[in-house]
N, C-alpha and C positions, 0 to 999 in steps of 0.2 A: 504493500500500500504506500509506503514511504517513497518508493521509486516512482510510482504512478503520479503521486502528488508533485514530486520534484520535476518530472517531465512536463506536467501540466503547467507548473509555474514558469518553467523555461519557455514554453510555448507562448504563454501570455506576455512574458517579458519581450520575446522576439516581436510579438505583435505591437507592443507598446513603443518599440523603437522603429517600427516600420516607417513611421512618418519621416524619420531622419535618415533612412537608408541612402547610402551614397549612390548617385546615378552612374558613377564611374566604376569600372570593373577592376578586378585584381591586377590585371596587367598594367593599368594606368598607374597605380600606386607603386607597383614593383619597379616599373621603368624609371619612375622618378626617385626611387629609393626611399620613399616615405613609409612604406610598410614592407616587412620581410616575412616570408613564409618559409623559405629555404634558400640556399644559394647553389649556383652551378660551380662545381670544382672537380678536378681530377684526383684530388687528395682524399684519402680514406679517413675523413673526419666527420664526426656527428655530434650534435649538441643535445644533451639530455636536459630537459627543463621540468621543474616541479612548481606547481601552482598552489596557492591558498594557504601556505604555512606561515610561520613555523608551527609544528605540532610537538608537544612535549615528549612524546614517545616515538612516533613514527619517523620524524625528521632525524633524530640521532641515529636510529637504526639504518636509515638510508645513507647517512654520512659514513657510518662504519663500512657499509658495502662499497661506497665510492672510494674510500681510502684503500680498501683491500685491492681494488682493481686500478689504482692510480688514475682515477677518473675525476675530471672536473665537471661541474654542472652549473646551471643557472637557476636560482631560486627566485620566482616571482612572488614576493612576499606581500602580506596584507598587514596594514599598519596596526589594527587593533589586536591582531594575534602577536605582533612583536611586543606590544605593551605587556602582554600576559607572559610571554616566554622570551625575554631579551637575551638570556644566555645562549639559547639555541641559535639565534641570529649571530651572536658573537662567534660561536663555534664555526658556523658556515664561512664567515669572513676569515677567521684565523686559519682555516684549512684550504684557503685559496679558491673558494667558489665565488661565482658572481652573484651579486644581489641586484634584483630589478624590482621596479614598482608595479604593484598590482592593485592599487587604490588603498584607501584607509579601511573601508568596511566591506570590501568585495562588492562595490556598488556597480550595478548594471546601468548601461546607458539608457536614460529615459528623460522625459520632460521634467521629472521631479528631482533629478540628480545633478548636482553641481560638480561635474567631473574635474574641473580645475581645482576646486577645493579638496576633493578626494585625493588627487595626485599630490598636492602640496602638503596635506596633512600626513600622508604616508611618508613622503620624503623627509619631513621634519622628524618623525619618529625614528626612521632609519638612521638619520644623521646623529640624533641625540644618543642613540644606543651604540652605534658602530663607528660613527665619525666618518662616514663615506657618503658620496653623492652618486646616485644611480644614473646610468646612461640609457637604460632600456625601460620600456613600459609595455605591458600587455593588458588590454581591456578585459575584464571579466566576461566570460561567455564568448569572447571574440567579437563582441558587438562594437561597431564603430561607424562613424559617419564623417563627412568632410569637416564638420566643426571640431570633432574630437581629434582628427588627424592634425588640424591646425593648432589646437591647444597643445598637443603633445610636442609638436615642433617648437612652438613658442617657449615651452618650458625646458627645452634643451634635450629632449628624449628622442629615441628612435622607437617606433612601434614595431613590436615583434609578435608574430602569430606563431603558427606551427605548420609543419607539413601535413596537408590534409589526409594523406595516406598513413600518417603516424599519430593519429588521435586515438590513444589507447582506451579512452572512456573508462579509465580505472575508477573514477569517482562513482560510477554506477555499479561497481563490483560485478563485472560481467563474467568473472571466472579467471583464475590464474592462467589457464591454457590460452584463453582468448587474448589476454594482454600480451603474453609471450609470443604467440603466433602473429599478432598484429605487427609487432616490432620486427621479429626475425624474418618474416616473409616479405616485408616491404621496405626495409632500410636501404638507403642509397647514400652515396657521397653527398655531403652538404645538407643533410636533412636536420630538421628540428623536431624532436620527439616530445609529445605532451604527456606528462604524468602529473599526479597530485600527491603532495606529501601530507595534506590535511584532507581527510574525508570523514563523512559521518559514519559511525559504526566501525566495523573491522576492515582494515585495508587489505587488499590483495597485491598491492604494488611491490611490497618488500619481497614476497615469495617470487613474484615474477622477475624482479631484478636479479635474484640469485641465479636465474637461468639465462637472462638476457645479457648481463654484463660479461660473463666468461665466453659466451658464444660469439658476441660481437668482437671481443678482444681476439678470439681465435681467428676470426675472419680478417683481422688486420686493422680494424677501426681504432682510431684514437678519439677519446671522449674529451671534448673541448667546451669551453664556455661559448655563449652566443657571440660575445664581442670578439673572441678569438676566431670563431667560425667565419665571421664577416671578413677577416683579413685574407681568407683563402678564396674569395670570390674571383672568378675569371674576369679578366678585363674584357669589356665589350668592344669589338673592333670598330674603329671609326668608320662612318659611312662617307664615301667620297662621291661627289657629283658625277 
């Protein structure tokens, strides 16, 4: 029942932001470098991202696994969770992971949400706890419009999404096998994988990572932060008349 209600809420939220849906497609924003879903590269690099944390138990367990496989990740953190678990954020930073802004209260884009305030409040909490300024932002639910893209740029961020073929949907607890298969069957150079380190109820992400990390490492992938991933982007050949 909880899953059904959650899906219904997400559907209503999507409807609520429909008024602001951008008339421009993904290629428009990708070409301009304003929004990133993945990059084109010949290097065997992949970015693991974790949304909605920190979590007092799950995030440390994920950090233990990342350390075991010498993997760096990007954590899209929520401001009000940081206030509850500041030491977890400090550990993420101390172990070399990237911290990115995911709003203060996991606020979805809507007419009632002041996204600029949400971004600023989250940034203030991150800075007060860890003394760092973020470079990346991801909107909750992946909902965005032209106004939000503009705000994100004005605030000095780059908007980061995820590879559409690597949305694990782990927040919905689809089963460990489904999470594992989604990643292992679809991973490509330059991809951005979407996980969650904070979920309602019992997570399946940690058990999935125990199988995903060694297999991707065996295939020759290096796990990098999103900012590092962006440095591997292929240069686009100049067009000549």
